[in-house]
ZAMARGU-4260 file (C-alpha; in steps of 0.2 Angstrom, whole numbers, plus 5000, padded with zeros to 4 digits):
<rodrens>
0) 4631/4855/4373 | 4645/4853/4383 | 4653/4867/4397 | 4667/4869/4383 | 4659/4875/4370
5) 4651/4889/4379 | 4655/4905/4373 | 4653/4924/4381 | 4648/4938/4374 | 4651/4953/4378
10) 4640/4965/4387 | 4634/4984/4379 | 4645/4993/4396 | 4660/4981/4389 | 4659/4984/4371
15) 4660/5003/4375 | 4673/5004/4388 | 4683/4988/4384 | 4688/4990/4368 | 4704/4994/4359
20) 4694/5007/4346 | 4688/5020/4359 | 4701/5018/4375 | 4700/5037/4378 | 4682/5032/4384
25) 4691/5019/4394 | 4703/5032/4401 | 4689/5043/4402 | 4681/5032/4415 | 4696/5030/4422
30) 4699/5046/4427 | 4682/5047/4433 | 4681/5033/4449 | 4697/5038/4454 | 4697/5056/4452
35) 4713/5057/4440 | 4718/5069/4427 | 4726/5055/4413 | 4727/5063/4396 | 4736/5049/4385
40) 4723/5032/4381 | 4737/5024/4375 | 4744/5022/4394 | 4733/5011/4395 | 4734/4990/4392
45) 4718/4981/4392 | 4720/4965/4400 | 4702/4957/4399 | 4700/4940/4401 | 4691/4932/4388
50) 4697/4913/4388 | 4688/4899/4392 | 4703/4890/4396 | 4702/4900/4413 | 4689/4887/4420
55) 4674/4897/4415 | 4681/4914/4422 | 4679/4931/4413 | 4679/4948/4419 | 4670/4963/4409
60) 4686/4973/4409 | 4703/4974/4415 | 4716/4988/4413 | 4732/4992/4416 | 4736/5012/4423
65) 4752/5018/4431 | 4753/5001/4439 | 4737/4997/4445 | 4725/4982/4439 | 4708/4989/4439
70) 4693/4979/4437 | 4676/4985/4431 | 4662/4975/4431 | 4644/4981/4425 | 4629/4972/4435
75) 4610/4974/4431 | 4607/4963/4447 | 4613/4965/4464 | 4627/4951/4469 | 4631/4952/4485
80) 4644/4937/4482 | 4655/4950/4470 | 4669/4951/4482 | 4674/4932/4481 | 4671/4934/4463
85) 4683/4947/4459 | 4696/4939/4472 | 4696/4926/4457 | 4697/4937/4443 | 4713/4946/4451
90) 4720/4929/4455 | 4719/4925/4435 | 4726/4942/4432 | 4738/4940/4442 | 4744/4924/4435
95) 4742/4931/4419 | 4754/4945/4420 | 4766/4934/4429 | 4767/4923/4414 | 4769/4936/4401
100) 4783/4946/4409 | 4791/4930/4413 | 4792/4931/4433 | 4797/4922/4447 | 4785/4920/4460
105) 4797/4909/4469 | 4812/4920/4469 | 4820/4928/4483 | 4818/4943/4479 | 4800/4954/4483
110) 4789/4956/4465 | 4783/4973/4462 | 4766/4970/4457 | 4751/4981/4452 | 4739/4986/4465
115) 4724/4978/4461 | 4707/4992/4460 | 4689/4984/4460 | 4674/4991/4454 | 4657/4987/4451
120) 4645/4998/4441 | 4628/4993/4446 | 4612/4997/4435 | 4599/4987/4437 | 4580/4992/4445
125) 4582/4989/4462 | 4586/5003/4472 | 4603/5005/4477 | 4613/5020/4485 | 4628/5031/4474
130) 4642/5019/4483 | 4644/5005/4492 | 4658/4994/4498 | 4656/4976/4498 | 4667/4967/4507
135) 4672/4948/4509 | 4673/4945/4526 | 4654/4947/4525 | 4654/4932/4519 | 4664/4925/4535
140) 4655/4921/4552 | 4651/4935/4565 | 4666/4938/4576 | 4679/4927/4566 | 4696/4934/4562
145) 4703/4931/4545 | 4721/4935/4535 | 4712/4938/4518 | 4700/4954/4514 | 4694/4960/4497
150) 4684/4975/4496 | 4675/4980/4480 | 4667/4999/4475 | 4650/4998/4469 | 4647/5014/4460
155) 4627/5016/4455 | 4627/5022/4437 | 4608/5024/4433 | 4604/5038/4427 | 4600/5052/4438
160) 4613/5044/4451 | 4631/5049/4454 | 4632/5064/4446 | 4650/5070/4450 | 4654/5054/4440
165) 4643/5057/4427 | 4648/5074/4423 | 4666/5068/4424 | 4662/5052/4411 | 4651/5059/4398
170) 4652/5043/4388 | 4647/5034/4406 | 4630/5049/4406 | 4626/5042/4390 | 4626/5024/4392
175) 4617/5027/4407 | 4605/5039/4399 | 4601/5023/4386 | 4598/5011/4399 | 4585/5023/4407
180) 4578/5027/4388 | 4574/5011/4385 | 4566/5007/4402 | 4555/5021/4401 | 4551/5017/4382
185) 4547/4999/4386 | 4539/5004/4402 | 4525/5016/4394 | 4523/5004/4377 | 4508/4992/4379
190) 4516/4978/4371 | 4531/4970/4381 | 4544/4974/4368 | 4562/4976/4369 | 4567/4976/4352
195) 4557/4991/4348 | 4563/5003/4362 | 4579/4998/4358 | 4576/5005/4343 | 4567/5020/4348
200) 4582/5025/4361 | 4596/5025/4350 | 4585/5035/4336 | 4579/5050/4351 | 4597/5050/4359
205) 4603/5067/4356 | 4612/5070/4340 | 4627/5079/4350 | 4631/5060/4360 | 4647/5057/4361
210) 4643/5038/4359 | 4627/5041/4346 | 4639/5039/4331 | 4647/5021/4337 | 4630/5015/4343
215) 4623/5018/4324 | 4638/5011/4318 | 4636/4995/4326 | 4616/4993/4329 | 4612/4976/4326
220) 4629/4972/4337 | 4623/4983/4350 | 4603/4977/4348 | 4609/4960/4351 | 4618/4964/4366
225) 4605/4972/4376 | 4592/4962/4371 | 4603/4947/4377 | 4605/4957/4393 | 4586/4961/4395
230) 4582/4944/4391 | 4596/4937/4405 | 4588/4948/4418 | 4569/4942/4416 | 4575/4924/4416
235) 4586/4925/4431 | 4567/4934/4441 | 4559/4921/4436 | 4572/4906/4441 | 4574/4916/4456
240) 4555/4913/4460 | 4554/4896/4454 | 4568/4892/4465 | 4559/4901/4479 | 4545/4889/4475
245) 4553/4872/4472 | 4568/4874/4484 | 4574/4859/4476 | 4593/4859/4473 | 4599/4847/4461
250) 4582/4856/4449 | 4591/4871/4451 | 4606/4867/4445 | 4601/4857/4430 | 4589/4874/4427
255) 4604/4886/4428 | 4613/4873/4418 | 4601/4875/4405 | 4602/4891/4402 | 4619/4894/4404
260) 4623/4882/4390 | 4607/4891/4380 | 4618/4907/4382 | 4605/4915/4393 | 4615/4918/4406
265) 4633/4915/4409 | 4644/4900/4420 | 4648/4914/4431 | 4630/4919/4434 | 4623/4901/4435
270) 4636/4897/4447 | 4635/4913/4458 | 4615/4907/4459 | 4619/4889/4465 | 4632/4895/4476
275) 4647/4889/4467 | 4663/4895/4459 | 4663/4896/4440 | 4676/4881/4440 | 4665/4870/4450
280) 4650/4875/4441 | 4660/4869/4426 | 4666/4853/4434 | 4647/4848/4439 | 4641/4851/4421
285) 4655/4840/4414 | 4650/4826/4427 | 4631/4828/4426
</rodrens>
C-alpha cells in the first residue's frame, strides 16, 4: 500500500463535535471554550481539512465563527509538538480560505483574515493540569529570538477535570464520562476486552444524556472509532518502548510507516514520532 492510498478515520470527538448533524453541540463547545453565548448554530461554518491533497495533513475540527478560525484537536497522547502542527494546519486553512473567496494575497490592499484560535482537548491517562499553554518557541534554542510564535491552549477534558468547562458544554461532559466509564470497566474486567467495555459503557449511560440516542443510532461506527483509538494508543506505547530499546532511526521509520499504512496510526502521529512534518514523512514513504 502506498501513502496515496491511506485514508483517515474520524475520532469519536470529531464525530460528535465536527459534523453538520449536530452543529448545536459544536456551538456549545465553542461557547464553553471562549466564554461566549452564541445561540444560532447556523453561524458556524465547518472548515475541517480532510483531503489527501493537503500532503497527509488533516485536523480534527476547524470552524469559522464571527471572523475567528478555530482549530480544535483531541489528543489521548500528549504531544509537545502540537504548536508546530497547528501552525501548518492554520497555513493550509488560510490558503483554502483565500482560494474559496478568490482573495489576492499579493494585493496592495490589506486582506482581512479570521483570527486563529488553537485549542487541544487532552484526555490521555498521563496526569496533566486543567489548562496548559504550549508554545512553538519552546522548540527553539534557549535565548534565541524569533519572529514567529504560536500558542496552543491545551485543556484537560478527562472526567472530573475543568468543571466550569464541562458545566458550560454538557455534550463534552457526557463524552468525558463515556471515556472514563470505558476505562474503568476495562480496568475492572478480568479480560482485556475493549469491545465489551464500550458496549457496557454505552448501555450504562444515563438515559437523560444528550448524546446517548446519537451513540445508539451510530453504535457500529462509534465502536469502530473507539476501538481504533484504543488500539492506536496501545500500539504507540509499545512502539515508544521498542524505540527506546532499539534506538535505530531507520527501524523506527519503517515501523511507523508500516503502522501508518495499516491505518493503525495516522500519518501525522507517525510523522510526529519520527520528528518530521507530515509532508516530509509522506515523501519519504514514497521513495522508500
